[in-house]
N, C-alpha and C positions, 0 to 999 in steps of 0.2 A: 265641676273640671271634668275635663275628659284627657285621659294619658294615656294615649295609643303605644303598644308594644306588641312586641310578639303574642302567638296564641297560648298564654300559659294557663289561661282558663276559658272555655268555650262561650261565647255571648251567642246569643240568640232572641229571638220575639219573645218567650216565654219568662225571660230572666227579668228580678226585680230591678227597681233605679237604686242605684249606690248612691248617695247623698254627695261625694265629692269624687269619686274614682271610677270612668269608665275605660275599657279596654278594648284596644282594638288595632292593626296594625296598618300604617299606609304603603309599607312596603311590599312587594310581592312575597309573601309565603305563600304555599300550599293552598289552589282554592280552583273551584271550576272554571275552567277557558272555555271560554268561547268565539267561534269564529265568524259570528255576525256582527255588524255593528249595535252598538248600545241603541237603545229607546229611549229619547229624549222629552222631557215634558217640554213643549214649546212655549211655556211660559215661566217658567223658573229654571229650566236646563238639569232638573234633577234626572238621573236614569231608572228605567222602570224596574220595579225590586219587590220582593213577597210581601210588602206592607200595601201595595198600590188597591185599588177597588177596584173591580174587572167586572163588566156588563158584558157577560158572552152572548147574548142574544144580538147587541147593537155594535158588538165589537169594538168598544170605549173603555178605555181606563184613565181614573180619577188617582191624580197624583195625590201619596199622603202629605205634601208639603206645601202645596198651594191650593187644591183640591180643585186644581183645573182639569177639565174634561179632554182628552187627546182621544182620536183614532187611533186605533190598530193599522199597520202597512198591508200590503196585499199579500206578503209572506206569512203574516200572521192569521189568516184567515181562517184557518182549521182548528185554532185553538179552543178546548172545550176546558170542562171539568175533568174528563180524562185525558186530556191531553195537553198538558201545559207547557211552555217555553221553561227554561233553567231559568228563569229571571222569576219567574214566580212562584218556585218551591221554598216553602220555609225554610229551610236547612240550607237555602245556598243565600246566607247573605251576604257572600262575597264572593263577584266573579270580577274574572281578568279578560279582558277582550283583547283579541289578537285580530286586528285587521285582516283579512283576506288582500286587499289591495296594496298592501305594502311591497315594497322593492325586495327580490328577490335576497336572501342572505348574503349572497356575493359580491351583492350590490348595495348592502347594507353602508351605514355610514361608519366608519372605523374608529373605534379607540383612540384617543393620543396620549401618549405619555410623555412630558418633557421634564427633564433630569436637570436641576438647579444644584450644581454640587459646589460645595465651599473647598478652598484649598489652603485657607491658611491655617495648617495644621500640622503638629509635627509628622514626619515621615510615617511614625507607627502606625498613627490614627490614618493617613491616606492610605496607607499598605490595607489596612481593615477596610476603609471605604472600598478601595479597588476591588477586593476581594467579595465583598457583599454585592456589590454592583454586577461583578461579572458572575455571579452563582445566578442571579436572576435574570439576567440578560434572553438565555436561552427559554424561559419560562414565558416570556411576553408572546401572549398570540402573533402567529404571523403576520394577520393584516392589519396591525394594529401600529399608527405611526410614532415614531419616536424622533425627537429631539435631544439638542446637549448645551447645556452652557456650564462653562465654569468660571469662578468668580473670586477675586481677593482683592485688593488695590484697585486692579480694573476688573472690568467685565468680559468673557470672552465667547461670542456666540459661535458653534463650531458648526462649519459648513460640512454635513456627512454626505450628503450627494455630490462629492467629486468626481466619483466614476473613475477610480484611476491616476485620475491628475494629481497633482499637489495639492495637500488638502489647506482649507483656508478658514483662516479664525479672524473674526469681527471684533475688533478690541471698541468697548466703550469707557470712559473715565467715568470710575465708580461715586468720586465725589459730585457729582452733578446731576440734576434733573432729565432725566431722557425724556423725549416726546415721542408719541407714535408716528408725527412726520419725521424729526429726524432717523428713526429706524429704518421708516420706507428708504428714506435718502441714502442714507450710510451702509444700508445692506443692497442696495443696487437693484432694489426688486422693479425699476421701469427703465432699465438700460435696455433693453432691445425695446419694449415697447413703452408708448408714452402713458402719462398718469390721466387719470380721465377729467377732467376740466371740472366736472360737479360730483356730489355724490360721497360717499363713505367708501373706502378702498377696505373692504371686505370678502377674501375670498375669489374663486375662479371667477362666481359671477357677476362679480365687481369690479374688474380691470386688473387681478392679478393673472397672470399666467402659471399653469400647472408646474412649471420647468422649474420657475423662479422657487416656489414653495419646496418641491421637493429637494431644492439645496438644505433646507434645514429641518424639514422632517419627510423622513423616507420609511417605509414599511420595515417591518423588524426584520423579517428576513433578506430584506434587501443592505442593511446598514449594518448586521451583525458585526460583521467583520470590520468594519470602520471605525464602529462606537467600540470595539475591544481594543482596537488599536490606539484610540483614544485614550482609553483609560487605562491601557498599560505603559503609557508613556506619562500617565498624570503624575505633577509632582508639586513639592510647597510651591505657594505663592513666593517667587524671587524677588519681592520688593523687601529692603532691608527693614529691620526691625529694631530698635535700639532695646538695650536690655531694660530699661525703665518701663517703656510704654508696651501696649498692648499691639496686636497686627491689626491692620487696616484692614477692615473687612467691610465690603459694600453690598449687604445684604439687601436692603432696599429696592435700591438702583437695578440690582440683578432679578428679584422678581417684576419690579414695573416692564422691565425691557422682557421678561417670559410672557407677562400677561398683553404686551402690545404685537409682539410675534404671533402669538396665537390670535389674536383677535383680529389680526391682518389674513392669516393664512387660513384659519378654520374655526371661524366663528359659529355658534349653533351646536356646534359638535362636540363630543362628551370625552373635554381635553383636563387633562390634571398636570398641574405642577407639581413637582414631587420636589420638595428644596430638602437639600442635605445640609446641616448646619452645625458647625463645630465650635461655636464660639460667638460672642457678643458681637454686635452690629456697633462700626465705630468709625465708619468711613460714609460722608455722603447722607443723603436722606435716609429716615428711619434707623438713624445712630440712637442707641439707648446708655451708651455711654461714652465720657471720651477717652482718648487713648493712653493718658497716663495712670501707670499702674498705682498709682497713688490715690487715685479715686475709686472708690467703692461702686459697684453695681447696685442700683436702688434696689431697696428693702420695703416690707411693709410699709415699718414706720415710715420711711421716707415718704411712700405713697400719701401713706393718713395724712403727714403734716405739710405735703403738697412742695417736699424738698427735692422730687426728681426733676431734674430741668428738662432732660429729653424725653420725657414718658409722654406727653401732650404733641408733643410736635408727631414722634412716632405712631402714636395711636393715630392721628390726622390722617396720616400717608396712607395706613394700610385701612383704616374708614373708607378712602378713595381707592384703594385696590379694589376692597370686598364690592362697592359698587360696578368697579368696571367688569370684574369678573361674572357677577351677577348677570350682567346686561350679557355679557358675553355667552355665558352659560356654563363656566368654567370652574375647577374647583383647585383650592391649593392647601396639599397635603405637605406636612412637617415633620423632618425624622431629627431631631434635636440631642446630639450625642454628647456631652461635653460635662466635665465636672463642674464647670461655671454655667452662670446663667449664659443664655443666649438670646433673648427676647421672644421667649413665647408667650407670656402676659402681653406685649405690645401685639404679636400676632393673630392673636385669640379671636378679634373681632373677624377678619379676613377667613379664618379656617373654619370657625363654627357657621357664618352666615353663607359659607360655600357648600357646607355639608365636608369640609374635609377632613382627613385622619391624620393624628398625631400621636407620636412616639418620642418617650422622653427617655433617655439611658445615659448612662454615665461612658461610656466608650463605643465607637462604632464596632468593637471586637467582642461586644458584650450580646449576649445571646436573644437577649432584648429586641436588639435592631435587627440582628439578622435572621432571625425566625420572623420575627413581624413584618421585615419587609418582603421575606420569601412567601409568605401567607398573602400578601397584596396580588402575587400574580399564581399562584395556585389556583388551580381547577379540581373539581371533584365535588365528595362530599364535605370536605374542611371549608370550601372556598367562600369567600366573601358577599359574593353576589352583587358585584360592585356595579351600580348602574347612574345614571345620569340625566341630566337634564329635565327634573321632574319638577310637576307643579301640583301642587297639593291647594283642593278647594274644598269649602264644606258648604251644606246647606241643612236645615234643621228646622224643624217647629217654632213658628213665631212667639213661642213660650218665652225663650229666651234668647239671649244674646250672645256674642263672643269676645272677649276681652282681649284673648291674645293667645301667644303658643311660646313656650320655652322650649327651646329644641334648635337641631342644626338647619335653619332656614332663614329665608329672608320674605319681609312682607313686599307684596306686589301692588300693594296700595288700592285694594279693587275695596271702595269702601260701598257701605249701602245700608238697609234697615237693619239688618242683622249684627251690624257693629255695635258694641256697647261705647257708653260715653268714657268709660273705665277704662285705660288702655295699660295690659301686664305683657311686659315681651314683647314679641313682634307683634303689635296689635294694628286697630283700626281699619282690617282687612277681611275679607273673609278666602282671599287667596295667597299662597306663598312659593317661593320660588324655592326649590331643593336641588340645585346644583348637582350634588352628590350624595346617593343613598345607597345601601345596603340591608341585608339581613337582617340585621339588629336594630336599625335605625327607629328610634322612637320617638315621638314630641306627644308634649306636653300641652293639652287645649285647657283652656281654663273659661268657663263659662258663667252669665252672669243669669239669675232668675228673673224674668221681667214680672210675671202674673206673681200678687202676694198668695199665702197659704188662706186660702179663703174657696171651701167647697163650691159655692155659686161660681165664682169666676174659673175655677179648674174647671168644673163639671161641663164649662160649653165644650171642652175638646172631648170628642168621641171616645169613649171608653178611657178616659183618662191619660191616654195614651199620646207620647211625642216621640220624633223621629230624627236620626241623625242619619247624615249621607257623606260620607267622605269619599271621595274622587282624587285618585293617584294618576295623571300622566307623566310615563319617563320613557326614557331610552333604556331599554333592556342591553345588558351586556352582547347580544348579537348584532345589535346595531338598531333593532326595529322599536316603534313606537308603540306602546301598550297603554290600556288603560286598565285600572283595579278600581271597582266599585264594589264599597262596603257600607251595608245599611243596617242599622239598629233602631229597636224600639226600647221605650221603655216606659215606665208607669207612674204617674205623679201620686205621691204619699203627702197626705197633710193631716194636721192636728195632731195632738200630744198622743192620743190614742193607739197613733200609727207610727210609732217610735221605733216598735220590734221590726216592721216592715224596712224599716230603714237600715236596722243594724244588720238583718239578714241577708242584705247587698252590699255589705260594707268590703271592702277589699284592705285589710290593714297594709298589706304590702306595698301596693300601689298609692296610697294615703302617706307612706313612709317616702319614698320616692318622690312623691309631688311635694312634700315638706321640702325636702333636701334641695331640691331645684328652686322653689320657691326662694328658701331662705338663701341661698348662692347667689340667686337674682337681686336680692334686697341688699345684700351686703358689698354685692359692685355698684349700683344704681343709689343708693339712698344713703344720706351723710347721715354721720351720728346714729346709725341702727345699731339695735343691740341685739343680736342674733339669739344668744342664749335665754334672755326675756322674751324674747317673739316666740320660741319655741316655749318656753314653758306656759306662758298665757296660752297658746294655741290649745296645749294639752290640757290645761283647767278648764277653758269650753267645754271641749270635747267631753272631759270626764262629770261637770256638771251637768252638761243636758243627757247623757245616754248612761250614766253611772247608777248604779242601785244601791241607796244606802236609808238608814234610819236617822231620824233627826237627832241629833246630840249622841250619835254614838258612832263615833271615826270609823271603830272595828269592823261595824257592818259595811263599808263600802266594798261593792263588787262590780266589776265588768262583765259584760257578756264576753264569751269565750271569743267572737268573733271582733271582740277589740280589743281582748286583754293584753296582746304584745304592743298594742300601740306605746305603754311607757317606756318597753326595754326599748323599741326602736328611737324614741327621742333621746334616751340615755347615751345610746352607742353614736346618734347623731348629733349631739353636744360634742363629744369628745372626738369626733372624726375630722380627717384633713379638710374637708368643705366648709367648716367652723371655727375651728382651732388654726390659727394662721400661724401660730408661735412655732418654731423650728423649720418650719417649712419655707421657702423661697416663694416670691409673685409667679414665677416660671411656674414652680411644680403647683401653687394652688390652681393657676389657671388650666395646667394640665390634667389635674384631679377633676376640675368641676366640666371640663370640656369632654372629658370621656363619660362623665356621669352624665350628663345633657343628652348624650346621643344613645345610651345604650338600653337596654329593655328592662322591665321591672325586675327579671329574676337577677340581673347583674348587680344592678344597680343596690338591689338591698345587701348584696355582698359587700358592696364598698362599704353600706353604712353599718351593718352587723355580721363583720366574718364571720365564717364557720367553722368550726372545730369536728374534729373526726378524731376519736380513739381506737387504739389498737393494741390488745393486747392478748397473754397467752390463752385466760379462760373465756375470753367473748371475743369477737369478730368487730368488723369496722361498725363503729356504733356513735351518734352524736353524743358529744360533751356539751358541756356548759363552756361559756366561753368566759369563764373564771379562773383566777392562780389556783384554785383549789382543783383543778382537774390536771395539774401536774403530779405525777407519779413518777419515783424511780423504776417500777417495770412496767411503762407504759409509753406507748409512742404517741404522739397527736402531730396531726396535718391541720394546720392551719390554710384556711382561702378567705385571703382579703381583697381579694381580683387583682389588685396592681404586684401582690406577692405572694407565692407560695411557701409555707415553711412547713418541712418535714424535722420533727422534733423528738429527740431519742432521749429520756430518761437516764438519769446518772447509771443506773443498772445495768440497760440496754445497752447505753455506751461503752462500759468496761466491757461487757462480753461480745461485743461489736470487735473493740480495738483488739480481745485477746483473740480473736480469727474463729469462734466457736461456731458461727455460721458455715465455715468449710469443711466441719467436721461431719461424717454421714449419720454420726447419730445424733446431731442437733438440727437436722432438717426441717422440723417445726420451727427452730428460732430464725432459720433460714427465709421461710415462708412469711414469719411475721414482720422481718426487715423489708423483705421485699413488696408486701400488701400495700402500703402506705406510698412507696416508690410509684405504684405501677398507677394508682388512683391521682397521685401528681402529676403524672404523664399523658394522664386522660384528659385533665383541666388544662396542662400549658396546649395542647394540641388543639381545644377547640377553641381558644379564647383571643382575641385581639383588643388590644394589643399585648404580646404575648407577655406572661407574667414573670417575674424573677423568680427563680428555683434556690431556695435557701435551705441546706441539709445543715443543722446542727445539733450540738448537745446541751443537755443543762448544765447550767453554770458556766459555757462558754460564753465567748464573745458575739455571737451571732445570735445566739438566743435573746438579743434584744428585740429583733424582727417578731417574734412570741409575745414578748412580756408586755410589750408595748398595747397590743392589742386586749390583753386581759382585763376583767373587770378586778378591781383591787379590793377583793376581799379578805385577805390577808397582808399587812404593808410592816413595813418595820417597827410602828409605834401599837402594833395591835397588841391586844393583854392577851389573846390566847396566843399558846405556840403553836407553828405550822405544823401540819401533818406529817408524819416520817416519811422522809424521801421527797417531801414536798418544795415549794418554795414562796418566798415571799416577793414582794413588790417594795422597790423602796421610791413612793409617791406619796404626795400628801392630796391626792384627789380621793373624792367617795367613791364608794363601794353602791351599786343601783339598790343595794338591801336597805339604804339610807335614802334612796331619791323621793319616795312619796313623805319621807319627813322633811324634806328641804324647804327651807323658807317660806317657797314661794306656793307651797301647798297647804293651808288653811281652813281649817272647818270651823266655820262660823254660823250658827243655828241649823246645822244639818244641810248648810253647802259648803262648796269649795270658794275660796276667794282669792284674788291676788294680793298678797301682802309682800313679795319680794321686790 
């Protein structure tokens, strides 16, 4: 397996081969930049890299993947052992190419932001949304194009380029399916210019005038006044709604029209459809529930029993929308803010395949939405680094084949000899489309070993080395196209005597994230799949292969420090929101899985196993066990579960705070103790997307549930031993990780671990 993620640990040619996890990052992170074009192998099209064999006398380099001999071009004639190009330096395994012949930045392809705004909400929510959008309009880059659609029972496309004339709105019936031809005809694209008799209408090059496009997509600097005017007058959808019915909301039609309009006006550009949804779709294509309030929205139980009549039709619609957006190179972002479900589970396929962002909050007035939306447009050290129009390609030695990718991408169906017969996720290809990507975008690549563990066969490869190369073409946020090439080498390890070499290169955190993505994928695609049993069996197989123990002596079992945290990760993964869907709606489950499938290893590990920091008078900030035993009356705890950050005050600390001791000069140390976790929590919130929910609570308070739900239940209401003074207990029947190894699925027989669960 291969799981690309930001550079948490450096990878280079001297690294050992981890058996199931290798890390890199397909998105541009700091790397050596080159202004010269990449030098490609004429046979396999791989890029010159430090592992290529070079003959300086004849100025020939041999490709490390296909062993094809290639001549250096004329401007490489001066190379020698003492004068190497950057591509051949061993430490430069990642190089980013910035072509010099690209158009200047002033003429670069601009970004496009198309706002699709739901108006079927109460006036208070409309006000919150209006305030959030007005807040970010000034942050949009001046040369970026902006468009606006509002929708309720009907879909309204706003003409922002009215240039002082009366503003126009083009209205579509939200209950009907709208085709691209209907959009062209109704919006008057060919009133002044005849439509081409043949060919596809797509942009200025293919029949549209710039004037007609500028009516709906204008640079942010030119339409800021018009956009603010429309938002200031934004009101609740006027369509009457009976008391026993839901508002008629045509989300599917609105998104379809937005996709058609972008495909007509700016195909192939870095365009983002940003949908702001305040409730479930009840009108037209993509509906997830009927208008009658007496009918509940589908639950996990309904989906399991195939009792959700709208689900499959809605998913089919968004599958078609995803294909259209991928073909156009556009992205779908969803900001869903409502107490009820809005249809994120159905939208998941379109958002994930296009690499879109997703934010789920209770209200448009919540800081999770407002701060997350602002982060999208912010520049500087904390910007997301949004890029677009990416193509991710892989090339590697013939010893392995690729099964597929789990992550925010779509297959380009580039089949070949490097594709495995077994397909997982986006498989059957060596190239993928990444319509949207950012600094933290991470892909999990799963490989299949072709050659068996035979030293004679493996020995055929020179020095037992094999190679990977990852090529990412993408449109930078400045509009210029770039190529990022990362090349890695690993060594084959064979035979039972070399197990320690495998263990030395094993990455526990990356392995836990791979297991999380795999189990989520299997739960969505395999009927009757038992995730708990699959996780237990995977852990059993790992321990039986790499554990050290004596026959008939269970207490002798020991795991290497490189593997010792895996059981803990598996225990927390079994309890996580990715596996346990109880008490979560399908929208929430889809949201959690979408975020994990795109985030890097460091962030994903926090989702699986939250971090807990303790603050006390006699010690500074220090890690604490994720256990109920860590609760104490004179201690403050900071929990980071990625989606929620909790500052928890022990009962004594809470009493002193309520008494106002922190405001007295003689209790300055107490004031510092209270402020320290708040500062750390603020630092976490500022650097994360989506922005997490910040909860500040006290022991025995109602908000304390956000912490207690994540702690290991070593002390429960039915425990024999009383809780520690000032501590707490959990009211749960769940078991503690202390007993995890005694679970029925782990059983020693004849000195081996067997599956009896």
